[in-house]
N, C-alpha and C positions, 0 to 999 in steps of 0.2 A: 503493500500499501507504499502511495505515497503521501508526502507530508501536506497540509491544505488542501485536502482533497477529498471529492464524493466518495463516501461511506456505501456502497454498493452488494448487495444479498445477491449472491448467484449460482443458489441452487432455491429449489421448491420450501425447502425447510428453513431454508435462511430467510427466502421472503413471507413464512407464515410468521415467522418470531418474530420482523421486523413488526408486521402490521401489528400484530401483538403489544407491541411494544410502544408503537403510535396510539392502538386504543388507553392503553394503560397511563400515557402521560395525559391525554388529552379528555378524556370522557369524562371524568371527575370535575373537571374545572369549564371543560368547554359544554359540553350538553345540559341541556334543561329543558325541562317540563311546559313550565308557564310559558307565556308569552304568546306572539306568533311570526313566524319569520315571512318578511315578504321582501320583496325584489331587493328594497336597500338595506335589509335586515332584522333580527331582531328588537320587537317592539315595546318592549319593555326593560328595566336595569336589576342588575342584581345588587347591585352596592353604587352607594352616594358617598365614598370617600373625599372624594376630592370636589365635592359641592354642586356634584352632575355636571366639571369640566373635566374629565376622563376620556381622552381622544378615541373619537374611532368606537368600535366596539367596545371597549379593555372595559368598563361601565359594566356590562353586558355578560360578561364573565366571572365566575369566580378564583381569584388570582391570577388576574391575567397579567401579571408583574414576571408570572413564570414563564413567559414565550417570550423570544424562542427559545426552548429548553438547553440549558448549559447543562453539562456532564463531565466529572476526569474521563482521561481516556485509562484506556489499560492492556496493554499485549505483554502476551507470556514471552516474545521476541523482542523485546526492548528492555532498557533498561529501568528501573525506578523515577533517575534522571532525566530520562526521554521521555518517560512516560506523565510525569509531571509538568514537563513543560505545553503538552500536548489537549485540548479538550474538543468533547464530542456535541457538538451545536446540531441540535433540531429544527428545522422550520417548519411549521405548521400553518395551513390555511384552511378555514373551511367553507366552503360554500351553502345557499342556503335552500339548496337540495329541491326549491321552486322551479329552478331552468338545467339547462342541458350543465353539465362538468366545464367551468373556464378551464380556458390555457391562462396556467400562474406560474411567473420566473421569477428568480430571485436573481436582483442586481444588484451590484454595488459593494461585495467584499474585493479586497484588495489583491486578488492572485489573478494573472491568466486564464485559468483552468477553471474560474470559478466567478468569475466577469456575469455569468448569464446560464441559470440552471434552471431546470424544469420542475416544478414538484411534479411529481406524478401521483396521483390515483392511490389512495389506499385501499382496495379489493375495491368492493363495489359502495365504498363506504361515502360520507359525505367532507371526507380529511383526503386531503393533498401534503405531500410533507417530502424532506428531505435533508438527510442528516450527513455533515460533513464536520471534517475534521481540523482545526484551528490552532495557532499561536494559544496558550495561555498570556493572562496578563495583559489581557491588550481592551482598547476599545475599537469598535467597529459603528459603521453608519450601512443601511441596506434602505433597500423597496422592493417590492414589489410590483410585476407589470402584468395584471388582469386584464385577459382580451387586448394586451396592446397598451391598457392605461396605465401609467405608470402613480401607484400609491404608497404611504407608508403605512406598514403593517397593521390594520383595525386592531388585533388583540393588543398585541406591544404597548405599554401606554407610556414609555419611553420616546419622546421625540426631541430631536432638537435642527432648527432653523438655519439652513447655510448663509451666506454672506450671501448669495443669490436670488435667499428669499424662500428656497422650496424647501420645503418640510420630509425630513427624513427619520426614519427611523433608528434605534441604539440599542446597544446592546454591549455588556463585556464580558469576559470568559473570566476565567477563574485567577485569583492570583492579582488582580490587574491594581495597580498602583496612580493609572490616571487621573487625577480627578475628574468628576463627571457632571458633579452638582456645584460646589462650590468654590467661590473666586479666592484668588490669594489672601486677600486680608480678613475671611470669616474662614478658612485655614492657620491664619496664625492667631486668631484667637481661640480656635477650638484647640489648638495644640498646648497652649497656656491652659488652658481651663483644667484639658487631660491632665495637663502635667501637676495637676493640683490635686485632682480624684485620685488618682493612681497613688500605689507604694513607694514603686519605686522612685518618690521624691521624699521620702523619706530618709531620716540616719542610717535604718538598717538597711537600705536599698542599696545607701551610698556605700556602706560596708559592704556589702553583696558585690557591687560592684567591682571593686577594686580588689577582693578577695583572688589569688590566684588560684588558679588548680579547677575554674567551674563548668569545665569540661567545654564551653564553648571554642569556637575556631578561632577567635579572637577576645582582646578582652570586651568581659561587659560594657568595662565603662566605654570604650570606644562604641559598640552598639547601641548603647541606652542612650549616649550624646547627640549619636545622626538621627535618630528617633525623639529627640527632645523631651526623652523619658514618655513616650506616648505609647512607644514600641505599634505606631500605625494605628490607632485607635479613629484620630479622624480621618484615616482612609477606609478603614470600616463603619464609621458611621456616614460618610460621605458616600458609600455601596449600598448601604443598608436603607438610606433614604432613599436612594434610587427605585429600588425593587419596595422588597418585602414592607417597608415603614414609611411608604410613601406621601401617606396620609399625614405625618408629622412634619414635613420638610415645609408647610408653614410655619411653623413655630419656630423652628430654625432660625429661617431666613428673618421673620421677625424679632428674632430676639437677637441673635448675633447685632444687628441693626442697631438695638437699642443698645446693645454692650460698649459698642466701639463708638458711638454716640456719647453716653456718657464717660469714658474712660479717658476721648481725647476732649473732652469738658475740664476733666480732672487734670490732662498733664494736656498741657495744648500745645506746647511745642515741642511732644515726641510720637513718634508712628508707634500703633497697638504694638508691634514688636519690641518695642525696644521703653516701654511702658516697665517700671519698677514692680516688682511681683505683689509688694503689699497693697497696690492698688487693686491686683485683679484678686488678690484676697480678701480685701474690704470688702468688694462688690460684691465677692463671691456669698460672704457670710450675710451680707445685708437684705441679698437674695433668699438666702435660706432661714431665715432670722422667722420667716413670716410676719415681720411687721413692713412698713411702707418704705421703700426706696424713694428718698426724695426724690430724685429726678429723672425717674422709670414714668412711663406713659400709657398709663395701664387704658386705657381706650386702645391701644394696639394690642394692648396683652393682658388679661389683668391678673395673671398669677405666677410670677417671676418664678416664684419655690417653686411649682410643678414642672417649669421649664427644666430646674435643677434636677430633679429626680425623672425625669425622661433623660435630660444628660447623664447621668450619673448609671443608669437602668444599662444605655447604652457603650457606656465606657468602658463599663464589670464587662459586660459580655465580647466586646472585643478584646480583653487583652486578655482575655486566656478562649477564646474563638479558636478552630482552626484557622489555618493562617490560609489558608485557600479565598476565606469571605474577607482577607484584606489586614486585621489585625495581626496580635501575636506574632509579628515581623522575627519569623526565622522558630517562632516556638518559644521565645526568650520570655513569655510570661510564664508557659509552663514550667519551664528550667528554675525561674524565681518561684516559683510555688511548691516544686519537686525540694529544693534547699529550704523552706519552711517548715513545708510536712512532705516528708522523705516519703516517693511513693516513684512505682516504673511506670511513667505515662507511657514510654515509649510500645512497652508489651500490648498497646490498644491503636498503635497508629502503623501507617505504611510506610515504609521508605517514602521521602527522606527523612522524615520526621522520627519513625520508629521504628522496629526489627517485626511489625507484624504481618506475613505473608497473606494469611487470610483476607484483611479489609483491607480498601483499594480506594480507598478514598469518596 
């Protein structure tokens, strides 16, 4: 199999297995009995997370953020390091069933052999699908061409507007570190806040970083300094809000803008990246105390304490989650945990993070 290529089924058994896989991926999230399918799609909505503004058909499907489906790649012919560098990505199009099966092509992937791929119909179902092998850790744009008409993926809620005004669909593969949602100044504030929440900024964390023989490939002080003690948590939050918890994105955007404004008013001659730590700590405690924050605009967001609760939940989840989700870079969070509470986390994980040959990510 060539890398960055289509994953094909060559035998009848493989084709049947692939079809069953597509049904497994699709039916829970795309099938529904309520509503009525017309030429323009389903007439009812399943959720209203984004205030009715979810693009395309995404609001009519459960957990539409799952599409396209990004999965780890595993081959017994490849090394562990090679497997982790690639992901399987499955693109699925559901037609409404009220007319003939449309011709649907996938376009926009940055590889010559994947520039225009037709999605074959899965048996006699309403699903058309194709699975490709793509490099992990990257951000991609794509569109569908349906009966000659270019359009974004109507299921996937992730969209981006290009400089020429064209709207395209967006997805990212596992271990992606490229920002999807946050601007540089927002990422700066997030990193400063997460460094205050995480234990690596404590005296015990500093001693752990400086201690030799930690088992890391390089001194942990170098690793943690590189991530500003956040071990990639701000990147994890960026990816989480792009998909699973997109309904919290507006809270982050609103509150980060307020925090930026307040910090600048308190230190008018400094950029947020240069503002002393005690300013962040003071604002953090004011927000978490339940008392009124003097310069907070409560008309825009009425509960700064709840935002901190949300942020802390995301920070702790990201610090100790699987690195493929964007946080816990190089497994540093697990290494810290195993130092505090000795346990063999490597026994439960696939290479290169562990030595479990049964688990495949």
